[in-house]
Each structure stands twice: as C-alpha cells, then as structure tokens.
LOVOLO-247804 format. One line per 10 residues: their letters; for each residue x, y negated, z of C-alpha. Coordinates in nm, 2 decimals. Last residue first. Layout:
# LOVOLO-247804
A	X,Y,Z  ... .
END
This chain:
# LOVOLO-247804
SNTGGDITIA	2.94,-2.28,-7.28  2.63,-2.49,-7.18  2.76,-2.81,-7.33  2.91,-2.65,-7.59  2.85,-2.94,-7.86  2.47,-2.88,-7.72  2.24,-2.66,-8.04  2.09,-2.45,-7.87  1.86,-2.16,-8.01  1.55,-1.99,-7.84 .
TGTIYGSEAS	1.42,-1.77,-8.03  1.07,-1.57,-8.08  1.12,-1.53,-8.45  1.32,-1.55,-8.69  1.32,-1.30,-9.01  1.21,-1.54,-9.23  1.49,-1.79,-9.16  1.55,-1.86,-9.53  1.21,-1.92,-9.65  1.25,-2.27,-9.50 .
SLFSVLAAID	1.08,-2.44,-9.17  1.39,-2.27,-8.94  1.65,-2.45,-9.13  1.53,-2.75,-9.19  1.47,-2.78,-8.83  1.87,-2.68,-8.81  1.93,-2.95,-9.01  1.75,-3.20,-8.84  1.87,-3.12,-8.45  2.22,-3.24,-8.65 .
EGTGYEGLSI	2.06,-3.53,-8.84  1.96,-3.64,-8.48  2.33,-3.69,-8.40  2.54,-3.52,-8.17  2.73,-3.66,-7.88  3.11,-3.63,-7.83  3.36,-3.39,-7.69  3.33,-3.07,-7.87  3.27,-2.87,-7.57  3.09,-3.12,-7.39 .
NKRQADAHES	3.07,-3.12,-7.03  3.28,-3.45,-7.00  3.08,-3.60,-7.29  2.82,-3.58,-7.06  3.04,-3.85,-6.79  3.13,-4.07,-7.06  2.76,-4.13,-7.12  2.64,-4.23,-6.80  2.70,-4.60,-6.86  2.50,-4.59,-7.21 .
NAPNMDTDIP	2.69,-4.58,-7.54  2.61,-4.23,-7.70  2.25,-4.30,-7.65  2.00,-4.10,-7.38  1.68,-4.17,-7.51  1.74,-4.43,-7.77  1.89,-4.13,-7.95  2.27,-3.97,-7.94  2.19,-3.62,-7.89  2.32,-3.47,-7.59 .
GPQVLNVTIG	2.22,-3.05,-7.56  1.96,-2.98,-7.80  1.71,-2.62,-7.76  1.53,-2.57,-8.04  1.26,-2.27,-8.02  1.10,-2.07,-8.25  0.78,-1.93,-8.35  0.76,-1.77,-8.67  0.38,-1.67,-8.90  0.39,-1.34,-9.04 .
RPGLDRSLGK	-0.01,-1.31,-8.88  0.14,-1.04,-8.71  0.39,-1.24,-8.55  0.16,-1.50,-8.41  0.05,-1.39,-8.08  0.42,-1.22,-8.04  0.59,-1.54,-8.12  0.33,-1.75,-7.91  0.49,-1.52,-7.63  0.81,-1.59,-7.67 .
NFATLASKSM	0.81,-1.97,-7.76  0.57,-2.01,-7.40  0.81,-1.84,-7.20  1.10,-2.06,-7.30  0.87,-2.36,-7.36  0.82,-2.38,-6.95  1.18,-2.43,-6.93  1.12,-2.78,-7.12  0.92,-2.91,-6.78  1.13,-2.75,-6.52 .
AYLTGYPGSV	1.44,-2.94,-6.68  1.25,-3.27,-6.72  1.14,-3.23,-6.35  1.49,-3.11,-6.21  1.68,-3.35,-6.39  1.78,-3.61,-6.15  2.10,-3.45,-6.05  2.40,-3.28,-6.24  2.47,-3.01,-6.49  2.13,-2.85,-6.56 .
RDAMCSGITI	2.17,-2.51,-6.74  1.95,-2.32,-6.91  1.62,-2.58,-6.95  1.90,-2.85,-6.99  1.92,-2.73,-7.31  1.63,-2.87,-7.39  1.35,-2.84,-7.60  1.18,-2.93,-7.94  0.96,-2.69,-8.10  0.92,-2.53,-8.40 .
IRSGKGMHKA	0.59,-2.34,-8.53  0.60,-2.21,-8.92  0.42,-2.06,-9.14  0.51,-1.75,-9.41  0.16,-1.62,-9.35  -0.10,-1.84,-9.32  -0.18,-2.17,-9.03  -0.54,-2.30,-8.99  -0.61,-2.23,-8.65  -0.23,-2.16,-8.54 .
AAQSTIFVGR	-0.22,-2.57,-8.58  -0.54,-2.65,-8.31  -0.32,-2.39,-8.10  0.02,-2.54,-8.14  -0.12,-2.89,-8.06  -0.29,-2.74,-7.78  0.02,-2.60,-7.65  0.27,-2.84,-7.70  0.10,-3.12,-7.57  0.05,-2.90,-7.24 .
ANIDMTWNYE	0.46,-2.86,-7.22  0.62,-3.20,-7.29  0.35,-3.40,-7.30  0.13,-3.32,-7.03  0.41,-3.23,-6.80  0.57,-3.50,-6.81  0.27,-3.76,-6.73  0.14,-3.50,-6.44  0.49,-3.51,-6.30  0.47,-3.89,-6.34 .
EVTYDEFPKL	0.17,-3.95,-6.21  0.23,-3.68,-5.93  0.51,-3.89,-5.81  0.87,-3.85,-5.80  1.07,-4.00,-5.55  1.19,-3.72,-5.37  1.37,-3.54,-5.67  1.59,-3.82,-5.70  1.52,-3.95,-6.06  1.50,-3.89,-6.41 .
VAVGANNVLI	1.19,-3.94,-6.62  1.21,-3.77,-6.94  0.95,-3.77,-7.23  0.89,-3.59,-7.51  0.72,-3.54,-7.87  0.88,-3.28,-8.09  0.67,-2.99,-8.20  0.72,-2.93,-8.54  0.47,-2.76,-8.73  0.49,-2.63,-9.07 .
DIRGFAKITQ	0.24,-2.50,-9.28  -0.05,-2.74,-9.25  -0.28,-2.80,-9.51  -0.57,-2.97,-9.72  -0.28,-3.28,-9.77  -0.49,-3.55,-9.63  -0.77,-3.39,-9.42  -0.56,-3.13,-9.27  -0.31,-3.35,-9.15  -0.59,-3.54,-9.04 .
EVASTNAAPD	-0.77,-3.20,-8.82  -0.38,-3.17,-8.71  -0.33,-3.51,-8.54  -0.70,-3.47,-8.37  -0.66,-3.19,-8.21  -0.32,-3.36,-8.04  -0.53,-3.72,-7.99  -0.84,-3.51,-7.87  -0.57,-3.34,-7.59  -0.42,-3.71,-7.49 .
ASDAAIALSR	-0.05,-3.68,-7.36  0.09,-3.66,-7.70  -0.07,-4.01,-7.78  -0.18,-4.03,-8.14  -0.11,-4.35,-8.40  -0.10,-4.15,-8.76  0.19,-4.22,-8.98  0.14,-4.03,-9.32  0.41,-3.89,-9.58  0.48,-3.81,-9.93 .
LGKNSLEAVI	0.84,-3.87,-10.07  0.89,-4.13,-10.40  1.22,-4.24,-10.27  1.02,-4.57,-10.19  0.78,-4.40,-10.00  0.95,-4.26,-9.78  1.14,-4.56,-9.68  0.77,-4.73,-9.66  0.68,-4.44,-9.46  0.95,-4.49,-9.27 .
AAAKEAGKTY	0.89,-4.85,-9.18  0.57,-4.80,-9.09  0.67,-4.55,-8.78  0.86,-4.86,-8.69  0.67,-5.13,-8.67  0.44,-4.90,-8.49  0.64,-4.81,-8.23  0.43,-4.69,-7.94  0.23,-4.39,-7.94  0.39,-4.17,-8.33 .
TFVVAAGEEA	0.24,-3.90,-8.46  0.40,-3.73,-8.80  0.27,-3.63,-9.14  0.50,-3.51,-9.37  0.47,-3.39,-9.72  0.72,-3.09,-9.76  1.00,-3.15,-10.00  1.39,-3.13,-9.84  1.36,-3.50,-9.88  1.03,-3.50,-9.63 .
LRKVIAAGIG	1.17,-3.24,-9.39  1.49,-3.42,-9.39  1.32,-3.76,-9.28  1.06,-3.68,-9.07  1.40,-3.42,-8.88  1.50,-3.79,-8.83  1.25,-3.93,-8.71  1.19,-3.69,-8.46  1.54,-3.69,-8.35  1.54,-4.04,-8.25 .
RSGGTVLAVK	1.21,-4.21,-8.37  0.85,-4.23,-8.51  0.82,-3.86,-8.49  0.67,-3.75,-8.20  0.50,-3.52,-8.34  0.60,-3.34,-8.67  0.34,-3.22,-8.87  0.42,-3.07,-9.18  0.30,-2.97,-9.59  0.49,-2.75,-9.76 .
NELRKM	0.45,-2.77,-10.17  0.86,-2.82,-10.22  1.02,-2.70,-9.87  1.36,-2.53,-10.07  1.37,-2.83,-10.33  1.25,-2.67,-10.61 .
END
C-alpha cells in the first residue's frame, strides 16, 4: 500500500507553486485530494486531468481563502465528495512586499485574512470532522523567524502568527490524536518568488546551499508529516530553507 492509501486530504491554494506540488505528491501517495484555487481555473483543471490520467483522485474547488464562508464550504465539499477528511494542508498565502510606510489598511486586511484568519477558520471547520491519526499542516515561512531584508514586515507578521497558532492547536487537538505542524519554507522557485527574478541573486547569498528549493522539496516534507511515520511529531515548526536562517 501507498502510505496515504484511503486518506482524504484538503489543500488550500493548490493550483500552482508549492500547493500544486503538494497536491500531486499526496495524490501519488494514495490520497484522494481536494484542493482550492482563487485564480487559474485552467491550471486547476489541468492538475485534475493529469492526476486522473494516472488513475489518481482529485477535485478542484473555486474558493477565495479571504472569505470565511468559502473556507468552511471547502471543508464541507470535501466531506460531501469523499465522506471524510484526514489531512488538511493550509497552503494558501499571499505577500505584499513594499516599504512599511506605503502599506494600506486594505493590504493589511487582505494579507491577514488569507495568511492567518483563513488558516484559523479552515482548521476549525476541518477539526470538527477529524478523528485519531488526522493531520493539520500549515505552510508558513522562514521569515517568521528571521527577516533578512526590507519590505517584508507585513508578510512576516502574518506568518509569525502561525507559530503560536500551531502550538496552541496542537494542545487542543493532541488529546484526540490529531497532530498539528508548521512547515516554514525559505526561497522556493515559484511564480511568487522565481529563481530567475531580479532579486534572486541577492536571496541566494543568504542560502547556505546557494540555490532555491523546489515545490517538490516542500511536498516531500508535507507527505511525511501527513503519514503514520510522523505520528509523534506535533506542535513543531520545521524550517526547510536551504540554510537561509542558519
């Protein structure tokens, strides 16, 4: 058996980048995977088609992670489609990078609504349906621990909230046998932070390994944390950044 055989996973923000890599990896490990997207319906459909051609099960749902009702609905649609939810991966996230004085209240609200409130609401909705052995995994950022340059204040603030949330939720759900963990990526080659951008070389100088990571690197860690092998790991933040914060 594959290690996630007969499991059902929900991944928020799963149509591109890290999210898409996670969706594909969990499906390849045997899980039925529901994933949300806000933009990029064509990319989402392409992922579903790719997995279907391999005999793997997936479902794409249009859902804006800034909308509390959409977060709850994504969980409900997962239950309706597959009868259960064993794994939640809170991946959806946004970044507004600019001088501190230039941030607007609207940008603050949008960032916090997706990066923090969306994680809270989706986790709360999913936890109501989860049993022993279930997993909640949230994708944070190494910037929650160290901000190496300017313009990341709001993003770092939103991601640092996940550290305390992760610790608290692990206490709340631990007695039920549900693990809760935080994955903190560093520079990963995605649409949001491409390895060929004008800022990429400056970031490489901070990476011990000298190169960006890939979505597959993050997906491999999420797959492990989703499996029975990680059953005694909870309340932990795991930084996967090529040594950026070392």
